Every structure is written in C-alpha cells, then in structure tokens.
C-alpha positions as CSV (number, residue, x, y, z in Angstrom):
1,X,19.9,-4.0,2.3
2,X,16.7,-2.0,1.8
3,X,17.0,1.7,2.0
4,X,15.2,3.5,4.9
5,X,11.8,5.0,4.1
6,X,11.0,8.4,5.4
7,X,7.6,8.9,7.1
8,X,7.4,12.5,8.0
9,X,9.7,13.0,11.0
10,X,10.1,9.2,11.3
11,X,12.3,6.7,9.4
12,X,11.4,3.1,8.8
13,X,14.6,1.0,9.0
14,X,14.6,-2.6,7.8
15,X,17.5,-4.1,9.7
16,X,14.8,-5.9,11.7
17,X,11.2,-6.8,11.2
18,X,8.8,-4.0,11.9
19,X,5.4,-4.5,13.7
20,X,2.4,-2.8,12.3
21,X,-0.5,-2.6,14.8
22,X,-4.1,-2.8,13.5
23,X,-6.7,-0.3,14.6
24,X,-10.1,-0.9,13.0
25,X,-12.4,2.1,13.6
26,X,-15.3,0.0,12.2
27,X,-18.5,-1.8,13.5
28,X,-18.0,-4.8,11.2
29,X,-14.3,-5.8,10.9
30,X,-13.9,-9.6,11.0
31,X,-11.9,-9.7,14.2
32,X,-12.3,-6.5,16.2
33,X,-15.4,-4.9,14.7
34,X,-17.1,-2.5,17.1
35,X,-14.3,-2.6,19.7
36,X,-12.7,0.7,18.7
37,X,-15.5,2.6,17.0
38,X,-15.2,5.0,19.9
39,X,-12.3,7.4,19.3
40,X,-11.1,7.4,23.0
41,X,-10.9,3.6,23.0
42,X,-9.1,3.5,19.6
43,X,-6.5,6.0,20.8
44,X,-5.9,4.3,24.1
45,X,-5.5,0.9,22.3
46,X,-3.1,2.5,19.9
47,X,-1.0,3.9,22.7
48,X,-0.9,0.5,24.4
49,X,0.2,-1.1,21.1
50,X,3.1,1.4,21.0
51,X,4.1,0.5,24.6
52,X,3.9,-3.2,23.6
53,X,6.3,-2.6,20.6
54,X,4.3,-1.5,17.6
55,X,6.5,0.6,15.2
56,X,3.6,1.6,12.9
57,X,-0.1,2.1,13.7
58,X,-2.4,1.3,10.8
59,X,-5.9,2.8,11.1
60,X,-8.8,1.8,9.0
61,X,-12.4,3.1,8.8
62,X,-13.9,0.6,6.4
63,X,-14.0,-3.1,6.8
64,X,-12.4,-5.1,4.0
65,X,-13.3,-8.5,5.3
66,X,-14.7,-10.9,2.6
67,X,-18.3,-9.9,1.8
68,X,-18.0,-6.5,3.4
69,X,-20.1,-3.6,2.2
70,X,-19.0,-0.2,0.8
71,X,-18.7,2.7,3.2
72,X,-19.2,6.3,2.0
73,X,-16.3,8.7,2.0
74,X,-18.2,10.9,4.5
75,X,-18.8,8.0,6.9
76,X,-15.2,6.8,6.7
77,X,-13.9,10.3,7.5
78,X,-16.3,10.6,10.3
79,X,-14.8,7.5,11.9
80,X,-11.2,8.3,11.1
81,X,-10.7,12.0,11.6
82,X,-10.9,12.2,15.4
83,X,-8.6,9.2,15.8
84,X,-6.0,10.3,13.3
85,X,-5.9,13.8,14.7
86,X,-5.2,12.6,18.2
87,X,-2.8,9.9,17.3
88,X,-0.7,12.4,15.3
89,X,0.0,14.4,18.4
90,X,-0.1,11.6,21.0
91,X,2.0,8.7,19.7
92,X,5.6,8.7,18.5
93,X,5.4,6.2,15.7
94,X,4.3,6.6,12.0
95,X,0.6,6.5,11.4
96,X,-0.7,4.5,8.4
97,X,-4.1,5.2,6.8
98,X,-5.8,2.1,5.5
99,X,-7.9,3.4,2.6
100,X,-8.3,3.2,-1.1
101,X,-10.2,6.5,-1.3
102,X,-8.1,9.5,-2.4
103,X,-10.1,12.1,-0.5
104,X,-9.9,10.1,2.7
105,X,-6.2,9.7,2.3
106,X,-5.8,13.4,1.6
107,X,-7.7,14.4,4.7
108,X,-5.9,12.0,7.0
109,X,-2.5,13.0,5.6
110,X,-3.4,16.6,6.3
111,X,-4.3,15.6,9.9
112,X,-0.9,14.0,10.4
113,X,-0.9,10.5,9.0
114,X,2.4,9.5,7.4
115,X,1.7,6.7,4.9
116,X,-1.1,5.2,2.8
117,X,-2.0,1.5,2.8
118,X,-4.1,1.0,-0.4
119,X,-5.6,-2.5,-0.9
120,X,-6.4,-1.6,-4.5
121,X,-2.8,-0.9,-5.4
122,X,-3.3,2.7,-6.5
123,X,-6.1,1.7,-8.9
124,X,-7.6,5.2,-8.6
125,X,-5.2,7.5,-10.4
126,X,-6.2,10.4,-8.1
127,X,-4.7,8.3,-5.2
128,X,-1.4,8.4,-7.1
129,X,-1.7,12.2,-7.2
130,X,-2.4,12.4,-3.5
131,X,0.5,10.1,-2.5
132,X,2.8,12.1,-4.8
133,X,1.7,15.5,-3.5
134,X,2.3,14.6,0.1
135,X,5.5,12.6,-0.6
136,X,3.9,9.8,1.4
137,X,5.2,6.2,1.3
138,X,2.5,3.8,0.0
139,X,1.7,0.1,0.5
140,X,0.6,-1.5,-2.8
141,X,-1.4,-4.7,-2.2
142,X,-2.7,-7.4,-4.5
143,X,-6.3,-8.3,-4.4
144,X,-8.4,-10.4,-6.8
145,X,-11.8,-8.8,-7.2
146,X,-13.3,-6.6,-4.5
147,X,-13.8,-7.3,-0.8
148,X,-17.5,-8.0,-1.6
149,X,-16.6,-10.7,-4.2
150,X,-13.0,-11.7,-3.7
151,X,-13.6,-15.0,-2.0
152,X,-16.0,-16.3,-4.6
153,X,-13.9,-19.1,-6.1
154,X,-10.6,-17.3,-6.8
155,X,-8.5,-19.2,-9.3
156,X,-4.8,-18.9,-10.3
157,X,-2.5,-20.9,-12.6
158,X,0.4,-19.9,-10.4
159,X,-0.6,-17.7,-7.5
160,X,2.8,-16.3,-6.6
161,X,3.8,-15.7,-10.2
162,X,0.6,-13.9,-11.0
163,X,0.7,-11.7,-7.8
164,X,4.3,-10.8,-8.6
165,X,3.5,-9.9,-12.2
166,X,0.7,-7.6,-10.9
167,X,2.8,-6.0,-8.2
168,X,5.7,-5.4,-10.6
169,X,3.3,-3.6,-13.0
170,X,1.7,-1.5,-10.3
171,X,5.1,-0.6,-8.7
172,X,6.4,0.4,-12.2
173,X,3.4,2.6,-12.8
174,X,3.8,4.2,-9.4
175,X,7.5,4.9,-10.0
176,X,6.7,6.3,-13.4
177,X,4.4,8.8,-11.7
178,X,7.2,9.8,-9.3
179,X,6.4,7.8,-6.2
180,X,9.6,6.6,-4.7
181,X,8.8,4.9,-1.4
182,X,6.8,1.7,-2.0
183,X,6.0,-1.3,0.2
184,X,4.5,-4.4,-1.4
185,X,1.9,-6.7,0.1
186,X,0.9,-10.0,-1.6
187,X,-2.6,-9.7,0.0
188,X,-3.0,-12.8,2.2
189,X,-6.7,-13.6,2.2
190,X,-7.7,-11.1,-0.4
191,X,-9.0,-13.3,-3.2
192,X,-7.1,-16.4,-2.2
193,X,-8.0,-19.8,-0.9
194,X,-6.2,-21.4,2.1
195,X,-3.8,-23.2,-0.3
196,X,-3.0,-20.0,-2.1
197,X,-2.2,-18.3,1.2
198,X,0.1,-21.2,2.2
199,X,1.9,-21.0,-1.2
200,X,2.4,-17.3,-0.8
201,X,4.0,-17.7,2.7
202,X,6.1,-20.7,1.6
203,X,7.4,-18.8,-1.5
204,X,7.6,-15.3,0.0
205,X,11.3,-15.0,-0.8
206,X,10.4,-14.8,-4.5
207,X,9.2,-11.2,-3.9
208,X,12.5,-10.1,-2.6
209,X,14.1,-9.3,-6.0
210,X,11.5,-6.5,-6.4
211,X,13.7,-4.4,-4.1
212,X,10.7,-3.2,-2.0
213,X,10.0,-3.9,1.6
214,X,7.4,-6.8,1.9
215,X,4.5,-6.4,4.2
216,X,2.5,-9.5,5.3
217,X,-0.9,-9.4,7.0
218,X,-1.9,-12.8,8.4
219,X,-3.3,-11.9,11.8
220,X,-6.2,-14.1,12.9
221,X,-7.2,-14.7,9.2
222,X,-9.6,-17.4,8.0
223,X,-6.9,-19.7,6.6
224,X,-5.6,-20.1,10.1
225,X,-9.0,-21.1,11.3
226,X,-9.5,-23.4,8.3
227,X,-6.4,-25.3,9.3
228,X,-6.7,-25.3,13.1
229,X,-10.4,-25.2,13.5
230,X,-10.0,-22.2,15.8
231,X,-12.5,-19.3,16.0
232,X,-11.2,-15.8,15.3
233,X,-10.4,-15.0,18.9
234,X,-8.3,-18.2,19.3
235,X,-5.9,-17.8,16.4
236,X,-2.9,-16.2,18.2
237,X,-0.7,-19.3,17.9
238,X,-1.5,-19.7,14.3
239,X,-0.8,-16.1,13.7
240,X,2.6,-16.4,15.5
241,X,3.5,-19.5,13.4
242,X,2.6,-17.7,10.2
243,X,4.5,-14.5,10.9
244,X,7.5,-16.5,12.0
245,X,7.5,-18.4,8.7
246,X,7.0,-15.1,6.8
247,X,9.9,-13.5,8.5
248,X,12.2,-16.4,7.8
249,X,11.1,-16.1,4.1
250,X,11.7,-12.4,3.8
251,X,8.9,-10.3,5.4
252,X,10.0,-6.9,6.5
253,X,6.8,-5.7,8.1
254,X,4.1,-7.9,9.8
255,X,0.6,-6.4,10.4
256,X,-1.0,-7.8,13.5
257,X,-3.6,-7.4,16.2
258,X,-1.7,-8.9,19.2
259,X,1.4,-6.7,19.5
260,X,2.9,-7.9,22.8
261,X,2.8,-11.6,21.9
262,X,3.9,-11.2,18.3
263,X,6.7,-8.9,19.4
264,X,8.2,-11.8,21.3
265,X,7.9,-14.1,18.4
266,X,9.4,-11.5,16.0
267,X,12.5,-11.1,18.3
268,X,13.2,-14.8,18.1
269,X,12.5,-15.1,14.4
270,X,14.8,-12.1,13.7
271,X,17.5,-13.6,15.8
272,X,17.4,-16.9,13.9
273,X,17.2,-15.2,10.5
274,X,20.2,-13.0,11.3
275,X,22.3,-15.7,13.1
C-alpha cells in the first residue's frame, strides 16, 4: 500500500483512484483553450469540478499541447495568480500548479497551491530547490523533447523500458536532494505516437515497483481521436475507456476534464479492481 502524501492541510490517500480536474487558464490549450482565461469562470468551473468529485484541481497557465509556443513567466503568473489565490480560500481540495518554471511555482505555492506538476521532471535545478523549500509534493513526468517539438517522429526501442529508466533516474535525483513525496507520470502524448501511448497503458503495471503513485493523463488526447476518428469534444467515451484500463493496470490518479462522467467510471473500475 502506498503511503499518504501530505498536501498542506490535506492528505492524498491511495486506497482508491483520485480524480484530478484540469483547469487551463490559457487561450490555446488543445481542448479548452480560451474557456477559462477569465478568473471568475475558472474558479466557478473548479468549484463545480469539486462538487462533481474532483479530489485535486490542477491549474495551468501555459499550453503544453504539441507545437505550443513558450509563454513568459510574467504572462503565466498574470493568468495564474488571481485563480490560485481564490481557489486557495474557496475550495477544499489540494491545488496543483502545472508549471516547469521555478518562479511561477514559488509564487503559486506562496498563494496557497499545494503541489507542483512539472512536465520537465525537475530538469531545472532551481525547481528542486523550490519544491524542497516548500515541502511540496511533486509530479515528475516523462517527455521526449519539448512541447514545440515532441511529436516530430518520436522513436523508442522499448517505450515503457525507456520511460521507466528516465523516471527512476529523476526520482533518485529528487530523493537525493531531499524531496520525499513524488508522483510519477509516464507522459501520455508527450513525445509518443498512438502505438507508444497504447503500450504505456497496456503495460502500466510495470511502473508499480517504483513505489510512487502513478498519475495518468489521457483526457481527450489525440491518440483517442486517431483511433476513434472523433474530434476533441467527442472523446469522452474514449477517455473513459482509457482511464478504466489505466486503473485496472495500476493508475492511482487520473487527470481529466470531465469529472462527473469520469467519476462514475472510476467508481466501477475501482470496485472491480478491489473485488
């Protein structure tokens, strides 16, 4: 059994699968870009996600979709600060900040965020210092390349083996620096083809011996559209199928847009897994 992870006044307990709700405070995210750039709309949506069953809210101020452009630290903070500040006082679940920039993470942790979701796996050593200073849990994710270039013909000899080797190294480095509470994310869609993503989901159990909670983010992603032919807004069923498989194969946290519908699927998948 995985140990609880302390997030400020909250505890993440892994006796069941946790739902992480996505809030993109961006104009250009692949699925909901522009919908929640207004702070009031973002906060209200987050509150509804909590009502619907979200146990973590993950807020991002820079799109990391394939081909996305860099956003300055100043612009990212301009988008994030009013949302994080309000959520810290208005919702009763942990708030995750989706950023790879140390100063952005620091500002948001000061405003009341509880954990850091870093798609670059603490590549910036200053991020290690920030996470350690605030005793914040961190999500360490695998990505091949950068969001701008990651989908330009990614190649692996053995995708799961290579991701696991990378994550093992980054987790060891984080622990060496004194970071204790680490969640791993194999990075579905971040420098992977459709076949790579399918192999990761099929072989997800191979990550379990790392003794870290496993986060999986498949919600509305391109591989679902490539298989089903469905546009971004029509990938709910594919998302539910994918998270159900992920849960059966060991996912501890699923990061999704559609909380209410995915909550129902998670309840069934958990019941079957624990039967």
